[in-house]
C-alpha positions as CSV (number, residue, x, y, z in Angstrom):
1,R,-87.9,-3.1,27.9
2,L,-86.3,-2.8,31.3
3,S,-84.7,0.2,33.1
4,Y,-81.6,-0.3,35.2
5,V,-83.8,0.0,38.3
6,E,-86.1,-2.8,37.1
7,L,-83.2,-4.9,36.1
8,A,-81.7,-4.4,39.6
9,E,-85.0,-5.5,41.2
10,R,-85.0,-8.7,39.2
11,V,-81.4,-9.4,40.0
12,E,-82.1,-8.9,43.7
13,A,-85.0,-11.3,43.6
14,M,-83.0,-13.9,41.8
15,S,-80.1,-13.4,44.3
16,G,-82.6,-14.2,47.1
17,R,-83.7,-17.3,45.2
18,L,-80.1,-18.5,45.0
19,G,-79.4,-18.0,48.7
20,A,-76.5,-16.6,50.7
21,T,-74.2,-19.6,50.5
22,P,-72.0,-19.5,47.4
23,R,-73.2,-22.2,45.0
24,L,-71.8,-23.3,41.7
25,M,-74.4,-22.4,39.0
26,L,-74.5,-23.8,35.5
27,L,-76.3,-21.2,33.3
28,A,-77.7,-22.3,30.0
29,A,-77.3,-18.9,28.3
30,S,-79.3,-17.4,25.6
31,N,-79.7,-13.8,24.5
32,T,-82.6,-13.2,26.8
33,V,-83.5,-11.1,29.9
34,E,-83.7,-14.2,32.0
35,T,-80.1,-15.1,31.2
36,V,-78.9,-11.6,31.9
37,V,-80.7,-11.6,35.3
38,A,-79.4,-15.0,36.3
39,Y,-75.8,-14.0,35.3
40,L,-75.9,-10.7,37.2
41,A,-77.5,-12.3,40.2
42,A,-74.7,-14.9,40.3
43,L,-72.0,-12.2,40.2
44,A,-73.8,-10.1,42.8
45,G,-74.4,-13.0,45.2
46,G,-70.9,-14.5,44.9
47,H,-72.0,-17.6,43.1
48,P,-69.5,-18.9,40.6
49,V,-71.3,-19.3,37.3
50,L,-70.4,-21.7,34.6
51,I,-71.9,-20.6,31.3
52,A,-72.9,-23.0,28.5
53,P,-75.0,-22.4,25.4
54,A,-78.7,-23.0,25.8
55,G,-80.2,-25.7,23.6
56,N,-77.1,-27.9,23.5
57,E,-78.3,-30.5,26.0
58,A,-75.4,-32.9,25.2
59,T,-72.9,-30.2,26.3
60,I,-75.0,-29.3,29.3
61,A,-75.3,-32.9,30.4
62,R,-71.5,-33.3,30.0
63,L,-70.8,-30.2,32.1
64,V,-73.2,-31.4,34.8
65,G,-71.5,-34.7,34.9
66,T,-68.0,-33.2,35.0
67,Y,-68.5,-30.2,37.3
68,D,-71.5,-31.2,39.4
69,P,-73.2,-27.8,39.7
70,D,-75.4,-27.1,42.7
71,V,-78.0,-25.3,40.6
72,V,-78.8,-25.3,36.9
73,V,-80.6,-22.3,35.3
74,R,-82.4,-22.6,32.0
75,G,-84.4,-19.5,31.1
76,A,-86.8,-18.8,34.0
77,S,-86.3,-22.4,35.3
78,V,-84.1,-22.8,38.3
79,Q,-83.2,-26.4,39.1
80,D,-81.8,-26.9,42.6
81,R,-79.7,-30.0,42.6
82,R,-79.1,-29.7,46.3
83,P,-80.0,-27.1,49.0
84,G,-76.5,-25.9,49.7
85,S,-73.2,-26.7,48.0
86,V,-70.7,-29.6,47.9
87,H,-68.1,-27.2,46.5
88,R,-65.6,-24.9,48.3
89,P,-64.9,-22.4,45.5
90,H,-62.0,-19.9,45.8
91,P,-63.6,-16.7,47.3
92,E,-62.6,-14.7,44.2
93,L,-64.0,-17.1,41.6
94,A,-66.9,-15.5,39.7
95,L,-67.0,-16.9,36.2
96,L,-66.1,-20.1,34.3
97,L,-66.0,-19.9,30.5
98,S,-65.2,-22.8,28.2
99,T,-62.4,-22.7,25.6
100,S,-63.0,-24.0,22.1
101,G,-61.8,-27.4,23.1
102,S,-60.1,-27.7,19.7
103,T,-57.1,-29.4,21.2
104,G,-59.0,-32.1,23.1
105,S,-61.7,-32.0,25.8
106,A,-63.1,-28.6,26.6
107,K,-61.4,-26.7,29.4
108,L,-62.6,-23.8,31.5
109,V,-61.0,-20.5,32.1
110,R,-61.4,-19.1,35.6
111,L,-62.2,-15.4,36.1
112,S,-62.6,-13.3,39.3
113,A,-65.1,-10.6,39.7
114,A,-62.2,-8.1,39.5
115,N,-61.2,-9.7,36.2
116,V,-64.7,-9.2,34.7
117,Q,-65.0,-5.7,36.0
118,T,-61.5,-4.6,34.8
119,N,-62.1,-6.2,31.4
120,A,-65.4,-4.5,30.9
121,E,-64.0,-1.1,31.9
122,A,-61.0,-1.5,29.6
123,I,-63.2,-2.4,26.6
124,A,-65.6,0.5,27.4
125,D,-62.7,3.0,27.6
126,Y,-61.0,1.8,24.4
127,L,-64.2,1.8,22.4
128,G,-65.5,5.0,23.9
129,I,-68.8,3.4,24.9
130,R,-71.3,6.0,26.2
131,G,-74.5,5.8,28.2
132,T,-76.4,6.7,25.0
133,D,-75.1,3.7,23.1
134,R,-77.2,0.7,22.3
135,A,-75.6,-2.6,21.2
136,A,-77.4,-5.4,19.5
137,T,-76.5,-8.9,20.4
138,T,-75.1,-10.5,17.3
139,L,-73.1,-13.0,19.2
140,P,-74.3,-15.5,21.9
141,L,-73.9,-14.6,25.6
142,S,-72.3,-18.0,26.1
143,Y,-69.4,-16.8,24.0
144,C,-66.8,-14.7,25.8
145,Y,-66.9,-12.0,23.1
146,G,-70.7,-11.8,23.3
147,L,-70.6,-11.6,27.1
148,S,-68.0,-8.8,26.9
149,V,-70.4,-6.7,24.8
150,L,-73.0,-7.0,27.6
151,N,-70.5,-6.3,30.4
152,S,-68.9,-3.3,28.7
153,H,-72.2,-1.7,27.9
154,L,-73.7,-2.2,31.4
155,V,-70.6,-0.8,33.0
156,R,-71.3,2.5,31.1
157,G,-75.0,2.6,31.7
158,A,-75.7,1.9,28.1
159,S,-78.4,-0.3,26.7
160,V,-78.4,-3.7,25.0
161,L,-80.9,-5.1,22.5
162,L,-81.2,-8.8,23.2
163,T,-82.0,-10.8,20.1
164,D,-81.1,-14.2,18.6
165,R,-81.7,-13.0,15.0
166,S,-78.9,-13.3,12.5
167,V,-77.4,-10.3,10.6
168,V,-78.5,-11.9,7.4
169,E,-82.2,-11.6,8.4
170,P,-84.0,-8.4,7.2
171,A,-85.9,-8.5,10.5
172,F,-82.7,-8.0,12.4
173,W,-81.9,-4.8,10.6
174,Q,-85.5,-3.6,10.9
175,L,-85.3,-4.2,14.7
176,F,-81.8,-2.6,14.7
177,G,-83.2,0.6,13.1
178,E,-86.4,0.7,15.1
179,Q,-84.5,0.4,18.4
180,R,-81.9,3.0,17.2
181,C,-78.9,0.7,17.9
182,T,-75.5,2.3,17.6
183,T,-73.2,-0.8,17.7
184,F,-72.9,-4.5,17.1
185,A,-70.0,-6.9,17.5
186,G,-68.7,-9.4,14.9
187,V,-66.2,-12.1,14.2
188,P,-64.7,-12.6,10.7
189,Y,-67.6,-14.9,9.7
190,T,-70.1,-12.1,10.7
191,F,-68.5,-9.7,8.3
192,D,-68.4,-12.3,5.5
193,L,-72.2,-12.6,6.0
194,L,-72.6,-8.8,6.0
195,D,-70.8,-8.6,2.6
196,R,-73.4,-11.0,1.2
197,V,-76.4,-8.9,2.4
198,G,-75.0,-5.6,1.1
199,F,-74.2,-4.0,4.4
200,A,-72.1,-1.3,2.9
201,G,-75.2,0.1,1.1
202,M,-77.5,0.0,4.1
203,R,-78.9,3.2,5.6
204,L,-79.2,2.7,9.3
């Protein structure tokens, strides 16, 4: 359980670890505090961050071979591949997210820090997210929708319950209730799963 002050302290420490020179970071993302800290530290320090799903080593190896990141972050592990950077990123580049790759080899979408901020604020405004809200992570942070849940709640001073549990697990809903969550995000498949577990009859 972290306050915003404690989160900011961790982000500042990670920013110092990454250094002042902009470096291309590959972040093996999972729904953990370590991922959130590394992601926010990259944004704060001007380090373009390429997000990949944690645990998929084949994908990570392919991205390392293709994009040659300066640093690779997996959980609390920071692997410096070189002291500085061999890249000269555009000064506005903040985030690289992969597309589905369904039409061929995976491609990356480039986002500026202003893109990320504006998108987060637009979602928070549209959904009426308040500082008293608490979202549960039902989608991976390596997925643009999952990441947008984090961004839109942080921009409103709300809180986020980080979990990898599935909506079909009773333990997820126990945690959801205990932590007094107010929201969660889903794709069509999520709602198919919710129908199977009798979501409409749950008392939350």
